[in-house]
C-alpha positions as CSV (number, residue, x, y, z in Angstrom):
1,M,-11.6,-15.3,-15.2
2,N,-9.6,-18.1,-17.0
3,R,-9.2,-16.2,-20.1
4,I,-7.9,-13.0,-18.0
5,V,-5.5,-15.1,-15.6
6,A,-4.3,-16.6,-19.2
7,L,-3.9,-13.4,-21.1
8,I,-1.8,-12.2,-17.9
9,I,0.2,-15.3,-17.6
10,I,1.1,-14.9,-21.7
11,L,2.2,-11.7,-21.6
12,L,4.6,-12.0,-18.3
13,P,8.0,-11.7,-19.0
14,C,9.5,-15.1,-17.4
15,W,11.8,-15.9,-20.2
16,S,15.6,-15.8,-19.7
17,V,18.5,-14.7,-21.8
18,A,21.9,-16.2,-21.4
19,G,24.3,-14.1,-19.1
20,Q,23.5,-11.1,-17.0
21,T,20.1,-10.1,-18.7
22,L,17.5,-8.2,-16.0
23,T,14.2,-9.9,-16.3
24,L,11.6,-8.1,-14.6
25,D,11.0,-11.0,-12.3
26,E,14.1,-10.1,-10.6
27,V,13.1,-6.3,-10.5
28,L,9.7,-6.7,-8.8
29,T,11.6,-9.3,-6.1
30,S,14.3,-6.4,-5.3
31,A,11.8,-3.5,-5.3
32,Q,9.1,-5.7,-3.2
33,Q,11.8,-6.7,-0.3
34,A,13.6,-3.2,-0.3
35,F,11.8,-0.5,-1.6
36,P,11.6,2.4,1.2
37,N,7.7,2.9,0.7
38,L,7.0,-0.6,1.5
39,L,9.2,-0.5,4.6
40,I,7.5,2.7,5.7
41,A,4.1,0.6,4.9
42,Q,5.8,-2.3,7.4
43,Q,6.6,0.1,9.9
44,R,2.9,1.0,9.9
45,Q,2.0,-2.4,10.4
46,R,3.6,-2.6,13.6
47,A,2.4,0.8,15.4
48,S,-0.7,-0.8,14.3
49,E,0.2,-3.7,16.7
50,G,1.7,-1.7,19.0
51,E,-1.9,0.3,19.6
52,H,-4.1,-3.0,19.3
53,Q,-1.6,-4.2,22.1
54,A,-2.1,-0.9,24.1
55,A,-5.9,-1.2,23.2
56,E,-6.1,-5.0,24.6
57,G,-4.2,-3.5,28.1
58,G,-7.2,-1.7,28.8
59,F,-8.3,-5.0,30.2
60,D,-5.3,-5.7,32.3
61,T,-5.9,-6.6,35.9
62,L,-5.4,-3.5,38.3
63,L,-3.3,-3.9,41.5
64,K,-3.6,-1.3,43.9
65,S,-1.9,-0.5,47.0
66,R,-3.0,2.2,49.9
67,N,-1.0,2.4,53.1
68,S,-1.4,5.6,55.9
69,Y,-0.2,5.6,59.1
70,S,-1.1,8.4,61.8
71,V,2.1,9.8,63.2
72,I,0.7,12.6,65.3
73,G,-2.6,13.4,67.0
74,I,-4.9,12.0,68.9
75,Y,-5.8,8.6,67.4
76,E,-2.9,6.2,66.4
77,N,-3.7,3.8,64.3
78,Q,-2.2,2.3,60.5
79,N,-4.2,1.4,57.5
80,N,-3.4,-1.0,54.9
81,D,-5.6,-1.5,51.7
82,I,-4.6,-3.8,48.8
83,S,-7.1,-4.2,45.9
84,I,-7.3,-5.8,42.6
85,E,-9.7,-4.6,39.9
86,Q,-10.0,-6.6,36.6
87,P,-12.6,-4.9,33.9
88,T,-14.5,-7.2,31.3
89,S,-15.7,-7.2,28.1
90,L,-19.2,-8.4,29.5
91,G,-21.4,-5.7,29.2
92,G,-18.7,-3.6,31.0
93,T,-18.8,-5.6,33.6
94,T,-16.0,-4.6,36.5
95,F,-15.1,-7.5,39.2
96,F,-13.2,-6.2,42.2
97,G,-11.6,-7.8,45.4
98,G,-9.4,-6.7,48.1
99,W,-7.8,-7.2,51.7
100,R,-7.5,-4.3,54.1
101,R,-6.3,-3.9,57.8
102,G,-7.2,-1.0,60.3
103,A,-5.3,-1.3,63.9
104,G,-4.8,1.2,67.1
105,D,-7.3,3.9,68.1
106,Y,-10.2,5.3,65.9
107,A,-12.8,7.9,66.8
108,V,-16.5,7.0,67.3
109,Y,-17.6,8.6,63.9
110,D,-14.5,6.6,62.1
111,G,-15.0,3.2,63.8
112,K,-15.6,1.3,60.6
113,S,-11.8,1.5,59.7
114,L,-11.4,-1.0,62.2
115,T,-11.2,-4.4,61.4
116,A,-10.1,-7.7,62.7
117,E,-6.5,-9.0,63.8
118,E,-6.1,-10.2,60.4
119,G,-7.8,-8.0,58.2
120,E,-11.1,-8.1,56.1
121,M,-11.7,-9.4,52.9
122,R,-14.0,-8.3,50.3
123,L,-15.4,-9.0,46.7
124,G,-17.7,-7.3,44.7
125,V,-19.0,-6.4,41.3
126,N,-20.0,-3.4,39.4
127,I,-22.3,-3.4,36.5
128,P,-23.4,-0.7,33.9
129,L,-27.2,-0.6,33.5
130,W,-27.3,2.4,30.8
131,R,-24.3,3.9,29.9
132,N,-21.4,1.8,29.0
133,R,-23.5,-1.6,29.3
134,D,-23.8,-2.0,25.2
135,I,-20.1,-0.5,24.9
136,D,-17.9,1.6,26.5
137,S,-14.2,3.2,25.8
138,R,-12.5,-0.1,26.4
139,R,-14.1,-2.2,23.9
140,A,-14.6,0.9,21.4
141,G,-10.9,1.1,21.5
142,L,-10.4,-2.1,21.2
143,K,-12.6,-3.0,18.3
144,K,-10.8,-0.1,16.8
145,A,-7.4,-1.2,16.8
146,E,-8.3,-4.6,15.6
147,L,-9.7,-3.0,12.6
148,G,-6.5,-1.2,12.6
149,L,-4.6,-4.0,12.0
150,G,-6.7,-4.9,8.5
151,I,-6.3,-0.9,7.8
152,A,-3.1,-1.3,8.3
153,D,-2.3,-4.6,6.5
154,H,-4.4,-3.0,2.9
155,E,-2.3,0.1,3.1
156,F,0.8,-2.4,2.7
157,D,-1.2,-4.0,-0.1
158,Q,-2.2,-0.9,-1.8
159,T,1.8,-0.2,-1.4
160,L,3.1,-3.1,-3.3
161,L,0.4,-2.9,-5.6
162,E,1.7,0.8,-6.4
163,I,5.0,-0.4,-6.3
164,S,4.7,-3.3,-8.5
165,R,3.4,-0.9,-10.8
166,L,5.5,1.6,-11.0
167,A,8.5,-0.7,-11.0
168,T,6.7,-2.5,-14.1
169,H,6.9,0.8,-16.1
170,R,10.4,1.6,-15.5
171,Y,11.6,-1.8,-16.7
172,W,9.8,-1.5,-19.5
173,D,10.8,1.9,-20.4
174,W,14.4,1.4,-19.6
175,V,14.1,-2.1,-22.6
176,L,12.6,0.8,-24.6
177,A,15.6,3.0,-24.4
178,G,17.8,0.3,-25.3
179,Q,15.9,-0.6,-28.5
180,R,15.9,3.0,-29.4
181,L,19.4,3.0,-29.0
182,Q,20.0,-0.3,-30.9
183,I,17.8,1.2,-33.8
184,T,19.7,4.4,-33.9
185,E,22.8,1.9,-33.8
186,R,21.9,0.5,-36.8
187,L,21.1,3.2,-38.9
188,L,24.3,4.9,-38.0
189,S,26.0,1.6,-38.8
190,I,24.4,1.7,-42.1
191,A,25.8,5.0,-43.4
192,E,28.9,5.0,-41.9
193,Q,29.7,1.5,-44.0
194,R,28.3,2.8,-46.8
195,N,30.7,5.7,-46.6
196,D,33.9,4.1,-48.5
197,G,31.5,2.9,-51.2
198,I,30.1,6.4,-51.9
199,R,33.6,8.0,-52.0
200,Q,34.8,5.6,-54.5
201,R,31.5,6.1,-56.6
202,V,32.1,9.4,-56.6
203,A,35.7,9.4,-57.3
204,A,34.7,7.5,-60.5
205,G,32.3,9.6,-61.5
206,D,29.1,7.6,-60.8
207,I,27.5,9.5,-58.7
208,P,27.7,13.5,-57.6
209,E,29.9,15.1,-55.1
210,F,27.0,16.1,-53.1
211,E,26.1,12.8,-52.4
212,A,29.2,12.2,-50.5
213,L,27.7,15.0,-48.6
214,D,24.3,14.0,-48.5
215,N,25.7,10.6,-46.3
216,Q,28.4,12.9,-44.0
217,R,25.4,14.8,-43.2
218,A,23.5,11.6,-42.5
219,I,25.8,10.1,-40.4
220,I,26.2,13.4,-37.9
221,E,22.5,13.4,-37.4
222,R,22.6,10.0,-36.9
223,Q,25.0,10.2,-34.3
224,E,23.5,13.2,-32.5
225,R,20.4,10.8,-32.4
226,K,22.9,8.0,-30.7
227,V,24.0,10.4,-28.3
228,A,19.9,11.5,-27.3
229,A,19.0,7.8,-27.1
230,Q,22.2,6.6,-25.1
231,R,21.3,9.8,-22.7
232,L,17.9,8.6,-22.5
233,L,19.0,5.2,-21.9
234,E,21.0,6.2,-19.0
235,Q,18.3,8.0,-17.8
236,T,15.7,4.9,-17.5
237,A,18.8,3.2,-16.1
238,I,18.9,5.4,-13.1
239,Q,14.9,5.4,-12.9
240,L,15.1,1.5,-12.6
241,S,18.0,1.8,-10.5
242,L,14.9,2.9,-7.8
243,Y,13.1,-0.3,-7.5
244,W,16.5,-2.6,-8.6
245,R,17.9,-2.9,-5.2
246,D,21.0,-4.5,-3.9
247,A,21.0,-6.7,-0.8
248,D,21.7,-3.6,1.8
249,G,18.8,-2.0,-0.4
250,Q,20.7,0.7,-1.9
251,P,19.8,1.2,-5.7
252,K,21.6,-0.4,-8.1
253,L,22.4,1.0,-11.8
254,P,21.8,-1.9,-14.1
255,D,24.1,-2.0,-17.0
256,S,23.1,-2.0,-20.8
257,R,24.5,-5.6,-21.1
258,Q,22.0,-6.4,-19.1
259,L,19.2,-5.6,-21.6
260,P,17.0,-8.8,-22.8
261,A,17.8,-8.6,-26.7
262,T,13.9,-7.9,-27.3
263,F,10.6,-7.5,-26.3
264,P,8.5,-10.6,-25.4
265,S,6.8,-11.9,-29.0
266,H,3.5,-13.4,-27.8
267,E,0.7,-11.1,-28.6
268,P,-2.6,-10.9,-26.4
269,N,-6.2,-11.8,-27.6
270,N,-8.2,-8.6,-26.3
271,T,-10.9,-11.2,-23.8
272,L,-11.0,-9.0,-21.4
273,D,-14.4,-8.2,-20.2
274,Y,-15.2,-4.4,-18.0
275,R,-18.0,-6.3,-15.8
276,K,-16.0,-8.9,-14.5
277,A,-13.1,-6.8,-14.4
278,L,-15.0,-4.3,-12.1
279,E,-16.1,-7.2,-10.1
280,I,-13.0,-8.6,-9.3
281,A,-11.6,-4.6,-8.3
282,R,-14.3,-4.2,-6.2
283,A,-13.7,-7.8,-4.5
284,Q,-10.1,-7.2,-4.4
285,R,-8.9,-3.5,-4.3
286,P,-6.9,-2.7,-0.8
287,D,-8.2,0.6,-1.2
288,L,-11.4,-0.1,-1.1
289,Q,-11.4,-2.7,1.6
290,R,-9.2,-0.4,3.7
291,L,-12.1,2.5,3.3
292,D,-14.1,-0.6,4.4
293,L,-12.2,-0.7,7.7
294,Q,-12.2,2.9,8.6
295,I,-15.7,3.7,8.0
296,E,-16.3,0.5,10.4
297,Q,-14.0,2.3,13.0
298,N,-16.1,5.6,12.6
299,K,-19.1,3.4,13.0
300,T,-17.5,2.2,16.4
301,E,-17.0,5.6,17.4
302,L,-20.2,6.9,16.8
303,E,-22.1,4.1,19.1
304,L,-19.5,4.7,21.8
305,Q,-20.8,8.3,21.5
306,E,-23.9,8.1,21.2
307,N,-24.2,5.7,24.2
308,Q,-22.1,8.6,26.6
309,L,-25.1,10.5,25.9
310,A,-26.8,8.6,28.2
311,P,-27.0,8.7,32.4
312,A,-24.5,6.7,33.7
313,V,-26.3,3.9,35.8
314,D,-24.5,1.3,37.6
315,L,-25.3,-1.6,39.7
316,S,-22.9,-2.2,42.3
317,V,-23.1,-5.2,44.9
318,T,-19.8,-5.8,47.6
319,G,-19.4,-8.3,49.8
320,S,-17.1,-8.1,53.1
321,Q,-15.5,-10.8,55.8
322,D,-13.5,-9.9,58.4
323,I,-10.6,-12.5,59.1
324,G,-9.5,-13.5,62.9
325,N,-10.1,-12.3,66.3
326,G,-11.5,-9.1,66.9
327,E,-13.7,-6.7,69.0
328,K,-16.7,-7.7,69.7
329,K,-18.5,-4.6,67.9
330,L,-17.2,-5.2,64.7
331,N,-19.2,-6.2,62.0
332,R,-18.0,-9.4,60.9
333,S,-19.7,-9.6,57.6
334,E,-21.3,-7.0,55.5
335,L,-23.3,-7.0,52.2
336,Y,-24.0,-3.8,50.1
337,L,-26.0,-2.8,47.0
338,G,-25.4,0.2,45.9
339,L,-27.0,2.0,42.3
340,N,-24.7,4.7,41.3
341,V,-26.2,7.4,39.2
342,D,-24.2,10.1,37.0
343,I,-26.1,12.4,34.5
344,P,-24.6,15.4,33.2
345,L,-26.7,18.4,32.6
346,Q,-25.3,19.9,29.3
347,R,-24.0,16.9,27.5
348,R,-21.4,19.0,25.9
349,V,-18.5,16.8,25.3
350,A,-20.5,13.4,24.1
351,T,-23.1,15.7,21.9
352,G,-20.0,17.5,20.5
353,R,-18.2,13.8,19.6
354,T,-21.0,12.4,18.4
355,Q,-21.3,15.3,15.9
356,V,-17.5,14.9,14.9
357,A,-18.1,11.0,14.6
358,A,-21.0,11.4,12.4
359,A,-19.4,13.8,10.3
360,N,-16.7,11.6,9.8
361,L,-18.1,8.6,8.6
362,Q,-20.7,10.7,6.4
363,R,-17.0,11.9,4.9
364,L,-15.6,8.4,4.6
365,K,-18.8,7.0,2.8
366,L,-18.7,10.3,0.4
367,E,-14.9,8.8,-0.2
368,Q,-15.7,5.1,-1.1
369,N,-18.4,6.6,-3.4
370,L,-15.7,8.6,-5.1
371,L,-13.2,6.0,-5.1
372,D,-15.9,2.9,-6.7
373,N,-16.3,5.6,-9.7
374,R,-12.8,6.4,-9.9
375,I,-12.0,2.9,-10.1
376,A,-14.7,2.0,-12.8
377,A,-13.4,5.0,-14.9
378,E,-9.9,3.7,-14.5
379,I,-10.7,0.3,-15.4
380,K,-12.5,1.4,-18.5
381,D,-9.7,3.6,-19.5
382,I,-7.4,0.7,-19.2
383,L,-9.6,-1.5,-21.4
384,S,-10.1,1.1,-23.9
385,A,-5.7,1.4,-23.4
386,L,-5.0,-1.9,-24.0
387,S,-7.1,-2.3,-26.9
388,A,-5.8,0.6,-28.6
389,A,-2.1,-0.6,-27.7
390,Q,-3.1,-4.2,-29.5
391,Q,-4.3,-2.7,-32.7
392,R,-1.2,-0.5,-32.6
393,L,0.8,-3.2,-32.3
394,V,-0.2,-4.9,-35.4
395,L,-0.5,-1.8,-37.2
396,T,2.8,-0.8,-36.1
397,R,4.2,-4.2,-37.4
398,A,2.5,-4.1,-41.0
399,Q,4.1,-0.9,-40.9
400,Q,7.6,-1.8,-40.0
401,K,7.3,-4.7,-42.6
402,A,6.6,-2.3,-45.2
403,T,9.2,0.2,-44.6
404,Q,11.7,-2.7,-44.2
405,Q,11.2,-4.0,-48.1
406,L,11.1,-0.5,-49.1
407,E,14.4,0.0,-47.6
408,D,15.8,-2.5,-49.3
409,G,14.5,-1.9,-52.2
410,E,15.2,1.8,-52.4
411,R,19.0,0.7,-51.4
412,T,19.2,-1.6,-54.2
413,R,17.7,1.1,-56.8
414,F,20.8,3.5,-55.4
415,E,23.3,0.8,-56.1
416,L,22.1,0.4,-59.7
417,G,21.8,4.4,-60.0
418,E,17.6,4.5,-60.2
419,T,17.9,7.4,-57.2
420,T,19.6,9.3,-54.9
421,L,20.9,9.0,-51.4
422,L,18.3,11.3,-50.4
423,F,15.6,8.3,-51.0
424,V,17.6,6.1,-49.6
425,N,17.9,8.1,-46.3
426,L,14.5,8.9,-46.6
427,R,13.3,5.2,-46.8
428,E,15.9,4.3,-43.3
429,I,14.7,6.6,-41.1
430,A,11.0,6.0,-42.0
431,N,12.1,2.4,-41.3
432,G,13.7,3.3,-38.3
433,D,10.4,5.6,-37.0
434,A,8.5,2.2,-37.8
435,A,10.4,-0.1,-35.8
436,L,10.4,2.2,-32.6
437,L,6.7,2.7,-33.6
438,S,6.5,-1.0,-33.0
439,A,8.5,-0.8,-30.1
440,E,6.4,1.7,-28.1
441,A,3.5,0.4,-28.8
442,T,4.7,-3.4,-27.2
443,S,6.3,-1.2,-24.5
444,N,2.6,0.6,-24.1
445,L,0.7,-2.9,-24.3
446,L,3.2,-4.5,-21.5
447,K,2.8,-0.9,-19.0
448,G,-1.1,-1.4,-19.6
449,L,-0.9,-4.7,-18.2
450,A,0.5,-3.4,-15.4
451,D,-1.8,-0.9,-14.8
452,Y,-4.6,-3.1,-15.2
453,R,-3.1,-5.5,-12.9
454,A,-3.1,-3.0,-10.3
455,A,-6.5,-2.1,-11.0
456,L,-8.0,-5.5,-10.2
457,G,-6.1,-5.2,-7.0
458,K,-3.6,-8.1,-7.8
459,P,0.3,-8.3,-8.0
460,A,2.4,-8.2,-10.5
461,Y,2.8,-11.6,-10.2
C-alpha cells in the first residue's frame, strides 16, 4: 500500500511554472466544484434527503377531529370527537388516545354516544401479533430511505471519480498537443533558418538547385504539420474547458501561454501488485458499495412483502373514563379487549410483490457479480497498460537520444558536403517523431495512473 501511495505522489503534477501556467490541480479543483454532472449528483443527494424525511413522516403524530350536529330529526344531539395516534417502531405498535363528548337526545340503540357533561377520555394501544409485527410499510420505508442516503452519496463519489479521471485525461491531452506544436514549430524553424544559407550555397555552385527546392518543400510540409498541430491544440483546449470553469461555473478556454513547459520528469517504478489493488478496489469502489446498499434495499422490500403474506392479527386494548356529571345510566369506566383478524383469501397482491422483490434482488446480485468481474479485468488491463507505458517511455527516450545524435551528425555532414538535404530532412523528421512518441508515452503513463486511481476508487488527489 505504501509503495502504491508513493508512486501516486511521485506522478502527481505538483510543480508550478512561473506566470499563468495552468496546473492539473487547478483543473481538478474547478471541475469538482462546478462540473454539471457533479451538481446533478448533489441534487440527487438532496432528493434522497427529502425522501428520508418523508419516510420519517410515517411516524408523525396524527391528530383527528370529527364533529356532527343533528339539525333536523326526532333526536337533537351533537357529537365532538378529538383523537390522537402515535405510530411507533416498537413491533408496529400504535398508541392512541382521545376525548369525545355526546350531548342531547339519542335513540335507545345509540345510547353509547351519550357522555358525561365534560366528555369521555380514552387511551388505547394496538399491537400487531403476526403481519406487521417484525416489519411494516413504515419501518421498511424508513430503512430503505436511510439506505437511499448512502446510495446517493456513493453515486456522488462515483461521479466525482469519473469527472476527475476525465479531467485528468483532457489535461494531459492538452499538454501533449502543446508538446506536438512545439515539436512542429522547432522543425519549421530549422528549415526556415537554413533556407538563406542553402540559397547562398546554390548561388556559389556548392550544391545543386534542387536542394533549395527540397528545403522549400520541407518548409511547406512543416507548415502544414504546424497547422494540424495548432488545430489539435485548440481542440484539446476546448475539451479541457468543459472541466476548467470560472466562478460562475462557465467553461474557460485555456490559452497556449498557460501550457506547462514540459511533462513531469519523474519516472515511476512498476511496484503495483494486482491482488493488493483488487483488494483496495473491492473495499473502496463506490459503484460496488452502491450495489451493496441497493441489495439491502431489495432485501428489506422482500422481507416486507413476505410478511404481508401472513394474516393480520392485531390485539387492541382500549380504556375510557367519563368526566363530570351525567346520567346514572352512563357506564363511567370501560375497558375493551379486541382481537382483529384480516385474512386476504387470494393474497395476489402480496404474492405478486414478493415475486417482484425476489426477482429484483436476484438481478442486483448478478449485476454485483458482473461488476466485480469487470473491476478485476479493469485493474489487470490498467496494470498491463501502465507497465507497457513505463517500458515505452524508457524506449522512446532512448530512441529520441539516438535520433537527436543522428540529426546533429547528418546536419554536420551536410555542411561539409558529404550528404544531401534529403537525408537531413529525414533525420529531422525522425527526431521529431521520436520526441512526439516520447511525449505520447509520458501522456499515456499519466493518464494510465488516473485510470488506476479511479479503478481503486480514489479521487485524483
